[in-house]
C-alpha positions, 0 to 999 in steps of 0.5 A: 771344148775345154779339158773338163768338158772333154772329159765329161764328153768321154764319160758320157761316150762310155756310157752310150757305148755300154748301153748300145751293146747291152741292148744289142746283146752283142758287140765289142765293148772292151776295144771300144772303151779302150779307144774312146778317149782318142776319139773324144780328143779327135772329134771334140778337141778341135783336131778333126775338121768335120761338119755333121751338117755337111758330111761330104764336105770336100775339105773335110779331114777323113777318119778311117776306123780300121778296127771296125769291131770297135763301131760302138765307139765310132758310133758314140762319137758320131752320135754325140757330134750330131751325125744322128740322134743319140737314141738311135745308138740303142738300135745297134746291130738290130734288124734294119738298123743303120748301126751294123756290127762293123761301120757301113758307109752306104748306110750312115753318114760320117762313116768314110769307109766300111771296115772290119776285116782287120789290117786293111785300114792303114792301106785304105787311109794311105790311098785316101791320103795319097788321093787328097794330095794328088787333088791338091787338098789340104785335108788330113787323114786319120786312122785308128788301128788295134794293135792285134791287127798290127799282126797282119802283113798288110799293115806293114805294106802300108806303113812302107808305102806311106813312108816311100810316098812321104805321105805327111797328111797321114796320121795313124794312131794305134790303140795299144791295149795289149789285148786281142780276142785270144789273149794278150797280144804278146802271147798270140804273136808278139808285135814288139815295140811298134813304136820303134818298128814304125820309126824304122820304116821312116815315120814320125812316131810318138807315144802317149798315155791314151787315156790322158786326153789332154796328151792325146789331144797335144799328139794329135794336133802336133801330128797334123800340123807336122807336115815334114815329108812323112807320115806320123804315128801315135802309139796310144798305150790304153787299157782294155774296157778302160772305166769299168773295173770289171772289164779292164784288161779282160780278153773275155770282154773283147766281144761280150755284152754285159747283162742287165746286172753288169750294166747297171754296175758299170754305169754306176761306176761311171756315175750314171743310173742304170736306165737305157737312155743312150 
């Protein structure tokens, strides 16, 4: 896809997120909207080697959605990639659905690991990267983390391990939207300068506007290609609820579904009608 097509796909996935969360009556729109441009660049920009027709391809790259509550964003990326029908997005969180509130790798193709307990994704991704290297694989492991979860000690144990092991087949992206369920990260437990911290652990670090798809794509491409004996991290500066004016920078939209009127308003801002077609 060219840049214009990527931006259009991102807009479509934002609408899918809103419709699925509204249909469910619950979910996490804020953090899903903040990271969707990163997922768009990763899945549709030619960075992530994956095949919806062969989701278990041993040569595939792996993606770990560490911030599992942003499942609506991952599901939108998978559905629009062709892993399952887009219409299925409207079954989010319903009884018997494959689209659980947090991703379940036993139910849905394209989901590498079940996540949701914050702080664990980087450890899992590092273990995957170490295992793939032992197997002689050229695959890259990507993980997307929230900035709030970087308050977890396990994150920094994994960061130390990955640097010590020289896991240059590991790329971690931090969705730095500066908000979590209880408010601003700086007020809850300030994680500080995450780029500086990761660099001090021995990671190769870059910072990027997480809504500039061209810049995100460039950062992901460079990180994947680096293979310089150390893991790579990208701190993506984002806006929680990006794309919907009344959701932007509002902690209250961390885990709340829009009602019918709010959905119509949000979709209108994105240039869509208020139908429930995913």
